[in-house]
ROLOPA-773513 format. One record per residue (C-alpha): residue in one letter; x, y, z. Coordinates in Angstrom, 1 decimal. Layout:
<recs>
REC:a:X:Y:Z
...
</recs>
This chain:
<recs>
REC:m:-196.7:-145.6:31.4
REC:v:-196.6:-147.7:34.5
REC:t:-196.1:-146.0:37.8
REC:i:-194.7:-147.9:40.7
REC:s:-195.7:-146.6:44.1
REC:l:-193.6:-147.8:47.0
REC:s:-194.6:-147.7:50.6
REC:e:-192.3:-146.0:53.2
REC:r:-191.2:-149.4:54.4
REC:q:-190.5:-150.6:50.9
REC:k:-188.4:-147.5:50.4
REC:s:-186.4:-148.2:53.5
REC:w:-185.6:-151.8:52.4
REC:l:-184.6:-150.5:48.9
REC:i:-182.2:-148.0:50.6
REC:l:-180.7:-150.8:52.7
REC:t:-180.1:-152.9:49.6
REC:l:-178.5:-150.0:47.7
REC:l:-176.2:-149.2:50.7
REC:w:-175.1:-152.9:50.7
REC:l:-174.5:-152.8:46.9
REC:v:-172.3:-149.8:47.4
REC:l:-170.3:-151.7:50.0
REC:l:-169.9:-154.6:47.6
REC:l:-168.8:-152.3:44.8
REC:l:-166.1:-150.7:47.0
REC:a:-165.0:-154.2:48.1
REC:a:-164.2:-155.2:44.5
REC:m:-162.0:-152.2:43.9
REC:r:-158.9:-152.9:46.0
REC:p:-156.3:-155.7:46.5
REC:l:-155.8:-157.5:49.8
REC:a:-154.4:-155.4:52.6
REC:v:-151.4:-156.8:54.5
REC:p:-151.0:-158.3:57.0
REC:d:-154.6:-158.8:58.1
REC:e:-156.4:-159.6:54.9
REC:g:-153.5:-161.6:53.5
REC:r:-153.3:-163.6:56.7
REC:y:-157.0:-164.4:57.2
REC:g:-157.7:-164.8:53.5
REC:e:-154.9:-167.4:53.1
REC:i:-156.0:-169.3:56.2
REC:s:-159.4:-169.6:54.7
REC:r:-158.0:-170.6:51.3
REC:w:-155.8:-173.3:52.9
REC:m:-158.7:-174.6:54.9
REC:l:-160.6:-175.1:51.6
REC:q:-157.6:-176.6:49.8
REC:s:-156.6:-179.0:52.7
REC:t:-160.2:-179.9:53.6
REC:d:-159.1:-179.6:57.3
REC:w:-162.0:-177.8:58.8
REC:l:-160.9:-178.3:62.3
REC:t:-157.5:-176.5:62.4
REC:p:-157.0:-173.0:60.9
REC:r:-153.5:-172.9:59.4
REC:l:-151.3:-170.1:58.3
REC:n:-148.7:-171.5:55.8
REC:g:-149.7:-175.0:56.9
REC:i:-149.0:-174.2:60.6
REC:p:-151.8:-174.1:63.2
REC:f:-153.1:-170.7:63.9
REC:f:-155.2:-170.5:67.0
REC:h:-155.4:-166.8:67.7
REC:k:-159.2:-166.8:67.0
REC:p:-162.0:-169.4:66.6
REC:p:-162.8:-170.5:63.0
REC:l:-166.2:-169.1:62.1
REC:l:-164.6:-166.5:59.7
REC:h:-162.5:-169.2:58.0
REC:w:-165.4:-171.6:57.6
REC:l:-167.6:-169.0:56.0
REC:q:-164.8:-167.6:53.8
REC:a:-163.8:-171.1:52.7
REC:i:-167.4:-171.8:51.6
REC:s:-167.5:-168.5:49.8
REC:l:-164.2:-169.2:48.0
REC:a:-165.5:-172.7:47.0
REC:t:-168.7:-171.0:45.6
REC:f:-167.3:-167.9:43.9
REC:g:-163.7:-168.7:43.3
REC:v:-160.4:-167.6:44.9
REC:n:-160.6:-163.8:44.8
REC:e:-160.8:-160.8:47.1
REC:v:-164.6:-160.3:46.7
REC:a:-165.3:-163.9:47.7
REC:l:-163.4:-163.2:50.9
REC:r:-165.0:-159.9:51.6
REC:l:-168.5:-161.2:51.0
REC:v:-168.4:-162.7:54.5
REC:p:-167.8:-159.5:56.5
REC:a:-170.0:-157.7:54.0
REC:l:-172.9:-160.0:54.8
REC:h:-172.3:-159.4:58.5
REC:g:-172.3:-155.7:57.8
REC:a:-175.6:-156.1:56.1
REC:l:-177.0:-158.0:59.1
REC:m:-175.8:-155.2:61.4
REC:l:-177.5:-152.6:59.2
REC:v:-180.8:-154.6:59.1
REC:a:-180.7:-155.2:62.9
REC:l:-180.2:-151.5:63.5
REC:y:-183.0:-150.5:61.1
REC:l:-185.5:-152.9:62.7
REC:a:-184.6:-151.9:66.2
REC:a:-184.6:-148.1:65.5
REC:r:-187.9:-148.5:63.6
REC:s:-189.5:-150.2:66.6
REC:i:-188.0:-147.6:69.0
REC:g:-188.6:-144.4:67.1
REC:g:-190.6:-145.0:64.0
REC:e:-190.0:-145.5:60.3
REC:q:-188.1:-142.2:59.8
REC:t:-185.8:-142.8:62.7
REC:g:-185.1:-146.4:61.5
REC:r:-184.3:-145.2:58.0
REC:r:-182.2:-142.3:59.2
REC:a:-180.2:-144.5:61.6
REC:a:-179.6:-147.0:58.8
REC:f:-178.5:-144.3:56.4
REC:m:-176.1:-142.9:59.0
REC:l:-174.5:-146.3:59.6
REC:g:-174.6:-147.4:56.0
REC:s:-172.9:-144.3:54.7
REC:s:-170.2:-144.3:57.4
REC:l:-166.6:-145.4:57.0
REC:g:-167.2:-147.9:59.7
REC:f:-169.6:-149.7:57.3
REC:l:-168.2:-148.9:53.9
REC:i:-164.6:-149.8:54.9
REC:g:-164.9:-151.9:58.0
REC:g:-167.8:-153.9:56.4
REC:q:-165.5:-155.2:53.7
REC:y:-162.3:-155.7:55.7
REC:v:-161.2:-159.3:56.0
REC:n:-160.8:-160.0:59.7
REC:h:-162.9:-161.1:62.6
REC:d:-163.9:-157.6:63.8
REC:m:-167.1:-157.1:61.7
REC:l:-168.3:-160.6:62.5
REC:v:-168.0:-160.3:66.3
REC:a:-169.3:-156.7:66.2
REC:t:-172.4:-157.8:64.4
REC:w:-173.2:-160.7:66.7
REC:i:-172.6:-158.6:69.8
REC:g:-175.0:-156.0:68.4
REC:v:-177.6:-158.6:67.5
REC:a:-177.3:-160.1:71.0
REC:i:-177.8:-156.8:72.7
REC:w:-180.9:-155.9:70.5
REC:c:-182.5:-159.3:71.1
REC:f:-182.0:-159.4:74.8
REC:a:-183.0:-155.7:75.2
REC:f:-186.3:-156.2:73.2
REC:a:-186.9:-159.4:75.2
REC:f:-186.6:-157.6:78.5
REC:m:-188.7:-154.6:77.3
REC:a:-191.6:-157.0:76.2
REC:g:-193.2:-157.1:79.6
REC:e:-192.9:-158.4:83.1
REC:k:-191.2:-161.5:81.8
REC:p:-188.7:-161.5:78.9
REC:a:-189.9:-162.6:75.5
REC:a:-188.5:-166.2:75.4
REC:n:-187.9:-166.5:71.7
REC:l:-186.1:-163.2:71.4
REC:a:-183.9:-164.2:74.4
REC:r:-183.1:-167.5:72.7
REC:l:-182.0:-165.6:69.6
REC:g:-179.8:-163.6:71.9
REC:f:-178.1:-166.8:73.2
REC:v:-177.6:-167.9:69.6
REC:a:-176.0:-164.6:68.7
REC:c:-173.6:-164.9:71.7
REC:a:-172.7:-168.4:70.5
REC:l:-171.9:-167.0:67.0
REC:g:-170.0:-164.1:68.6
REC:m:-167.9:-166.6:70.6
REC:l:-167.1:-168.6:67.4
REC:s:-166.2:-165.3:65.7
REC:k:-163.6:-163.9:68.2
REC:g:-163.8:-165.7:71.5
REC:l:-164.9:-164.6:74.9
REC:i:-165.8:-161.0:74.0
REC:g:-168.7:-162.5:72.1
REC:i:-170.3:-163.3:75.4
REC:a:-168.6:-160.9:77.8
REC:l:-169.6:-157.6:76.0
REC:p:-173.3:-158.3:75.5
REC:g:-173.4:-159.6:79.1
REC:m:-171.7:-156.5:80.4
REC:v:-174.0:-154.1:78.6
REC:m:-177.1:-156.0:79.6
REC:l:-176.1:-156.3:83.2
REC:i:-175.4:-152.6:83.6
REC:w:-178.5:-151.6:81.7
REC:l:-180.8:-153.9:83.8
REC:i:-179.4:-152.5:87.0
REC:w:-179.7:-148.9:85.7
REC:t:-183.3:-149.3:84.6
REC:r:-184.3:-151.4:87.6
REC:q:-185.2:-154.5:85.6
REC:l:-182.6:-156.9:87.0
REC:k:-185.2:-159.1:88.7
REC:k:-186.5:-160.1:85.2
REC:i:-183.2:-162.0:84.6
REC:i:-184.5:-165.0:86.5
REC:h:-187.2:-165.5:83.9
REC:l:-184.9:-165.8:81.0
REC:p:-185.2:-169.2:79.2
REC:w:-181.9:-170.3:80.7
REC:f:-182.1:-174.0:80.0
REC:s:-183.1:-173.8:76.3
REC:g:-180.9:-170.7:75.7
REC:l:-177.8:-172.3:77.2
REC:a:-178.6:-175.5:75.3
REC:l:-178.7:-173.6:72.0
REC:f:-175.5:-171.8:73.0
REC:a:-173.7:-175.1:73.8
REC:v:-174.9:-176.9:70.6
REC:i:-173.6:-174.0:68.4
REC:a:-170.5:-172.8:70.2
REC:l:-168.9:-175.7:72.1
REC:p:-168.4:-178.6:69.6
REC:w:-165.4:-176.9:67.8
REC:f:-163.7:-176.0:71.1
REC:a:-164.2:-179.6:72.4
REC:m:-162.8:-181.2:69.2
REC:a:-159.9:-178.7:69.0
REC:w:-159.0:-179.4:72.7
REC:r:-159.1:-183.1:72.1
REC:e:-156.7:-182.8:69.2
REC:y:-154.5:-180.0:70.8
REC:p:-154.8:-180.2:74.6
REC:q:-153.1:-176.7:75.0
REC:v:-155.4:-174.9:72.6
REC:l:-157.9:-173.5:75.1
REC:d:-155.1:-172.1:77.3
REC:y:-153.4:-170.6:74.3
REC:m:-156.5:-169.0:72.9
REC:f:-158.3:-167.8:76.0
REC:v:-155.4:-167.1:78.4
REC:n:-152.5:-166.2:76.0
REC:q:-154.4:-164.5:73.2
REC:q:-157.2:-162.9:75.1
REC:f:-156.7:-162.4:78.8
REC:t:-152.9:-161.8:78.6
REC:r:-153.3:-159.7:75.5
REC:y:-155.9:-157.6:77.4
REC:t:-153.7:-157.1:80.5
REC:a:-150.1:-157.1:79.2
REC:s:-148.2:-154.0:77.9
REC:t:-145.9:-155.9:75.5
REC:y:-148.1:-156.3:72.5
REC:n:-148.1:-154.2:69.3
REC:n:-150.1:-151.0:68.6
REC:p:-149.8:-149.1:71.9
REC:q:-152.2:-146.2:71.9
REC:p:-153.3:-143.4:74.3
REC:w:-156.5:-143.7:76.3
REC:w:-158.4:-141.4:73.9
REC:f:-157.7:-143.6:70.9
REC:y:-161.2:-145.0:70.6
REC:l:-162.8:-141.6:71.0
REC:a:-160.9:-140.4:68.0
REC:s:-161.6:-143.7:66.1
REC:l:-165.4:-143.1:66.5
REC:l:-165.1:-139.7:65.0
REC:l:-163.6:-141.3:62.0
REC:l:-165.8:-144.5:61.8
REC:l:-169.1:-142.6:62.2
REC:f:-168.1:-139.2:60.6
REC:p:-169.9:-136.8:60.5
REC:w:-173.0:-138.3:62.2
REC:v:-171.2:-138.7:65.5
REC:f:-171.4:-134.9:66.0
REC:f:-175.2:-135.1:66.1
REC:v:-175.2:-137.4:69.0
REC:f:-175.3:-134.5:71.4
REC:g:-178.1:-132.6:69.7
REC:p:-180.3:-130.3:71.8
REC:g:-182.5:-132.1:74.3
REC:r:-185.8:-130.7:72.9
REC:q:-187.4:-131.1:69.5
REC:q:-186.6:-128.0:67.3
REC:g:-189.6:-126.4:65.6
REC:g:-192.2:-128.6:67.1
REC:a:-193.1:-132.2:66.5
REC:s:-193.7:-133.4:63.0
REC:s:-196.4:-135.9:62.0
REC:a:-193.7:-137.9:60.1
REC:e:-191.7:-138.4:63.3
REC:a:-192.5:-140.7:66.2
REC:p:-192.5:-139.3:69.7
REC:p:-189.2:-139.5:71.6
REC:p:-188.2:-143.0:72.6
REC:a:-188.5:-144.3:76.2
REC:r:-185.6:-143.4:78.5
REC:q:-184.7:-147.1:78.8
REC:w:-183.7:-147.2:75.1
REC:l:-181.6:-144.0:75.4
REC:a:-179.9:-145.5:78.5
REC:l:-179.3:-148.7:76.6
REC:c:-177.5:-146.9:73.8
REC:w:-175.3:-144.8:76.1
REC:i:-174.4:-147.8:78.3
REC:w:-173.7:-149.8:75.1
REC:v:-171.3:-147.1:73.8
REC:v:-169.6:-146.0:77.0
REC:s:-169.1:-149.4:78.6
REC:i:-167.5:-151.0:75.5
REC:v:-165.3:-148.0:74.7
REC:v:-164.1:-148.0:78.3
REC:f:-163.5:-151.8:78.2
REC:f:-161.3:-151.6:75.1
REC:s:-159.5:-148.4:76.3
REC:i:-158.0:-150.2:79.3
REC:p:-155.5:-152.4:77.4
REC:h:-152.2:-151.0:76.2
REC:s:-152.7:-152.4:72.7
REC:k:-155.5:-150.9:70.7
REC:l:-156.8:-151.5:67.2
REC:i:-159.5:-149.4:65.5
REC:g:-161.6:-152.4:64.5
REC:y:-162.1:-153.3:68.2
REC:v:-164.6:-150.4:68.6
REC:l:-166.9:-151.5:65.8
REC:p:-169.4:-153.1:68.2
REC:v:-170.5:-149.7:69.4
REC:i:-171.4:-148.1:66.1
REC:p:-175.1:-149.4:65.9
REC:g:-175.9:-147.9:69.3
REC:l:-174.0:-144.7:68.4
REC:a:-175.8:-144.5:65.0
REC:l:-179.2:-144.6:66.8
REC:l:-178.2:-141.9:69.2
REC:a:-177.0:-139.8:66.2
REC:a:-180.3:-140.4:64.4
REC:l:-182.3:-139.3:67.4
REC:g:-180.0:-136.3:67.8
REC:w:-180.6:-135.3:64.2
REC:q:-184.3:-135.6:64.8
REC:r:-184.1:-133.2:67.7
REC:s:-181.8:-130.7:66.2
REC:m:-182.1:-130.8:62.4
REC:a:-185.2:-132.6:61.2
REC:q:-187.4:-129.6:61.1
REC:r:-184.9:-127.2:59.4
REC:p:-185.7:-126.4:55.7
REC:v:-182.2:-127.5:54.5
REC:a:-182.1:-130.7:56.6
REC:g:-182.9:-133.0:53.7
REC:k:-180.3:-131.6:51.3
REC:l:-177.7:-131.5:54.0
REC:f:-178.4:-135.1:55.0
REC:v:-178.0:-136.3:51.4
REC:g:-174.9:-134.1:50.9
REC:l:-173.2:-135.7:54.0
REC:c:-174.0:-139.2:52.8
REC:l:-172.5:-138.4:49.4
REC:l:-169.5:-136.9:51.1
REC:n:-168.9:-140.1:53.1
REC:a:-169.3:-142.2:50.0
REC:g:-166.8:-140.0:48.2
REC:i:-164.3:-140.4:51.0
REC:a:-164.7:-144.2:51.0
REC:l:-164.3:-144.2:47.2
REC:a:-161.1:-142.1:47.4
REC:i:-159.7:-144.5:50.0
REC:v:-160.3:-147.7:48.1
REC:t:-159.1:-146.3:44.8
REC:q:-155.8:-145.0:46.3
REC:v:-155.0:-147.9:48.6
REC:a:-153.5:-150.1:45.9
REC:a:-150.9:-147.5:44.8
REC:v:-150.1:-146.5:48.4
REC:t:-149.5:-150.1:49.6
REC:r:-147.9:-151.4:46.3
REC:s:-144.4:-151.9:47.7
REC:g:-145.7:-153.7:50.8
REC:r:-147.7:-156.3:48.9
REC:a:-146.4:-159.3:47.0
REC:q:-149.3:-159.7:44.5
REC:d:-147.1:-158.9:41.4
REC:l:-144.5:-161.4:42.5
REC:a:-147.2:-164.0:43.2
REC:e:-148.6:-163.9:39.7
REC:v:-145.1:-164.4:38.3
REC:l:-144.3:-167.2:40.7
REC:a:-147.6:-169.0:40.0
REC:c:-146.8:-169.1:36.3
REC:a:-143.2:-170.4:36.8
REC:l:-143.5:-172.7:39.9
REC:k:-143.9:-176.4:39.3
REC:p:-145.9:-178.4:41.8
REC:s:-142.9:-180.3:43.1
REC:e:-140.8:-177.2:43.7
REC:t:-140.3:-175.4:47.0
REC:v:-140.6:-171.8:47.9
REC:y:-138.3:-170.3:50.6
REC:v:-138.8:-167.0:52.4
REC:t:-136.7:-165.1:54.9
REC:g:-136.4:-161.7:56.4
REC:a:-140.1:-160.8:56.1
REC:y:-143.3:-162.7:55.5
REC:p:-145.3:-162.1:52.3
REC:y:-148.8:-162.6:53.7
REC:d:-150.7:-162.2:50.4
REC:l:-148.4:-164.2:48.2
REC:p:-149.7:-167.7:48.9
REC:f:-153.3:-166.5:48.3
REC:y:-152.6:-164.8:45.0
REC:a:-150.3:-167.5:43.8
REC:q:-152.6:-170.2:45.2
REC:l:-149.7:-172.2:46.3
REC:r:-150.3:-175.9:46.7
REC:k:-147.9:-176.5:49.5
REC:p:-146.5:-174.3:52.3
REC:m:-143.4:-172.2:52.0
REC:v:-140.3:-172.9:54.0
REC:v:-139.5:-169.9:56.3
REC:l:-135.8:-169.4:57.2
REC:d:-134.7:-167.5:60.3
REC:n:-132.8:-167.9:63.6
REC:w:-135.7:-169.5:65.4
REC:p:-134.0:-170.2:68.7
REC:l:-133.0:-166.6:69.0
REC:l:-136.5:-165.4:67.9
REC:r:-138.1:-167.6:70.6
REC:r:-136.2:-165.6:73.2
REC:e:-136.4:-162.1:71.6
REC:a:-139.3:-161.9:69.1
REC:g:-142.0:-159.4:69.8
REC:d:-145.7:-159.5:68.7
REC:g:-145.1:-160.2:65.0
REC:w:-145.2:-162.8:62.2
REC:q:-142.3:-164.8:63.6
REC:r:-144.2:-165.4:66.8
REC:e:-147.4:-166.3:65.0
REC:l:-145.4:-169.1:63.2
REC:f:-143.3:-170.6:65.9
REC:e:-146.1:-170.5:68.5
REC:g:-148.4:-172.3:66.0
REC:a:-145.6:-174.8:65.2
REC:d:-145.6:-175.9:68.8
REC:f:-149.0:-177.5:68.2
REC:d:-147.8:-179.6:65.3
REC:p:-144.3:-181.2:65.1
REC:q:-144.7:-182.0:61.4
REC:a:-145.6:-178.3:60.6
REC:a:-142.6:-177.2:62.7
REC:a:-140.4:-178.6:59.8
REC:l:-141.4:-175.6:57.8
REC:l:-139.4:-173.4:60.1
REC:q:-135.7:-173.9:59.2
REC:s:-132.4:-172.3:60.0
REC:i:-131.1:-169.5:57.8
REC:e:-128.0:-171.6:57.4
REC:v:-129.7:-173.8:54.8
REC:l:-130.0:-170.9:52.4
REC:p:-126.7:-171.5:50.5
REC:a:-127.3:-175.2:50.0
REC:a:-130.9:-174.6:48.9
REC:g:-129.6:-172.1:46.3
REC:l:-127.4:-174.8:44.7
REC:a:-130.2:-177.5:44.6
REC:p:-132.7:-177.7:41.7
REC:g:-136.3:-176.7:42.0
REC:h:-136.1:-174.0:44.7
REC:w:-137.4:-170.5:44.8
REC:l:-136.7:-167.6:47.2
REC:v:-138.9:-164.7:48.1
REC:l:-137.1:-161.7:49.6
REC:r:-138.0:-158.1:50.4
REC:i:-136.0:-155.5:48.4
REC:g:-133.3:-154.3:50.7
REC:d:-132.6:-157.7:52.3
REC:e:-130.3:-158.9:49.6
REC:q:-127.3:-159.1:51.9
REC:v:-128.4:-162.6:53.0
REC:l:-127.6:-163.9:49.5
REC:e:-123.8:-163.2:49.6
REC:k:-121.9:-166.2:48.3
REC:t:-125.0:-168.2:47.5
REC:g:-126.2:-169.7:44.2
REC:w:-129.5:-167.8:44.0
REC:k:-130.2:-166.0:40.7
REC:l:-132.6:-163.1:40.3
REC:y:-135.7:-164.1:38.4
REC:y:-138.1:-161.2:38.9
REC:e:-138.1:-157.9:40.7
REC:g:-141.5:-156.5:41.8
REC:a:-142.5:-153.3:43.5
REC:g:-141.3:-154.4:47.0
REC:w:-140.2:-158.0:46.7
REC:r:-137.7:-160.0:44.6
REC:l:-138.0:-163.5:43.4
REC:y:-134.9:-165.7:43.1
REC:r:-134.4:-169.1:41.5
REC:s:-131.9:-171.7:42.6
REC:e:-128.8:-172.2:40.5
REC:g:-129.5:-175.9:39.8
REC:p:-131.6:-176.8:36.8
REC:s:-135.4:-176.9:37.3
REC:t:-137.0:-180.3:37.9
REC:a:-138.4:-181.9:34.8
REC:e:-141.3:-183.5:36.5
REC:g:-144.9:-182.9:35.4
REC:p:-146.6:-182.0:32.1
REC:k:-144.8:-179.8:29.6
REC:t:-147.6:-177.3:28.8
REC:a:-147.7:-174.0:30.7
REC:q:-151.4:-174.5:31.1
REC:q:-150.9:-177.7:33.1
REC:v:-147.8:-176.6:35.0
REC:s:-149.0:-173.2:36.1
REC:l:-150.7:-172.8:39.5
REC:p:-154.3:-171.3:39.5
REC:g:-152.9:-167.9:40.5
REC:c:-151.1:-167.5:37.2
REC:k:-152.6:-164.6:35.2
REC:n:-150.5:-165.2:32.0
REC:q:-151.2:-168.8:31.2
REC:r:-150.8:-169.8:27.6
REC:h:-152.1:-172.7:25.7
REC:e:-149.8:-174.9:23.7
</recs>
């Protein structure tokens, strides 16, 4: 019998790998969430299909709310692994893995192997990792690069009288990738944390010794080319992205999701449950020091973690609009504080090991319950069932219309080859629409007059219903728009209905269902 003996460090890496595999398993167990995952997944699929790597597009219409790193990476993943949910979620999951590894390496250097492993376990078993790490949007990407930047700069400054140049350069690279992930916060938040920390720990004078020239050169080479090319193609894009979508969204009170000031405090209780309760463990080691534990970390590291958590939470608590994913950047620092708090208050207790494992399993069970129930809970809001039917019936030359509501996940699941035509009263919406899907479309259409043709008046609906080769997607309950029109019900799903125009279908294209059906068809037959 062969016995394999693993070192403590090898055990830690095995644990990190297992935590990530659990994340991937959970990521494969649920459909796309709408609107976010449907929106960002489809933008990436369209980028791959259109081969336009410069302009993110939603339904063929420019979408410049965020920079394109997420879509570049997801398009590459879709090309490699096929058009499916797991291929999309692999991108945030890989960033979640990077966040986990960065925390482990930092915590191990600060507090020893046990502290590093414990911090990684706390982060890796949290809902912030198991759910946030598989959610298709920009939040996990920017949170990871903000964390990597903070760790790199902090260790660079703690290296001696002068910052470690290579670590600092990695910090500049992380800031560049953070900016490509979600804009200015990729620079602003690491800069804010570092500045406050350097002042607090009396290290500010070291800042002049940073490798500014090479660091900024790396930043410019990575971050700036896309912004320059996008600005050349669309002269208003920088104003729209930085002023409208970031500064104005931060300062205005007219955007969606208004929440009270304490929203992010409650969010952290959820994202890092139950480990967040150990952050405020007793100040002294209980039961004496253990040989397996490193001595308490330097005060500079504790100050870094607290400044990291408090400053970013305060920063995001100021705006009227708040989303839970915005606070993801603080969970690595909070997880380290929780690991140190556990070390002080629980590590020497006889039941500590069993309790720790039990809490990890509890979190995994909560995450499993969430992902297994989400499909049923959100069934009526999604259009996946309709998409699979449409993909089998739609011919490449035919047109899909939508009105009343926007089926974010339908183009992805059906793998539509051309954009849908969206019908509404667009002049009225330009005056009255709030922060919703209509505004996403008409603001994007302002960048591209050709794409603007996809936004048409609701008045074309009757004529379209009489012409051949047209389909209509409509939320159940909105059927009143079809009075005295030629649309015929083709399929009724859980929350959406699919109608076909009264005229005969076009006869173009091959006759076999295998050739006619779109890639999203799940019931293709061979003839």
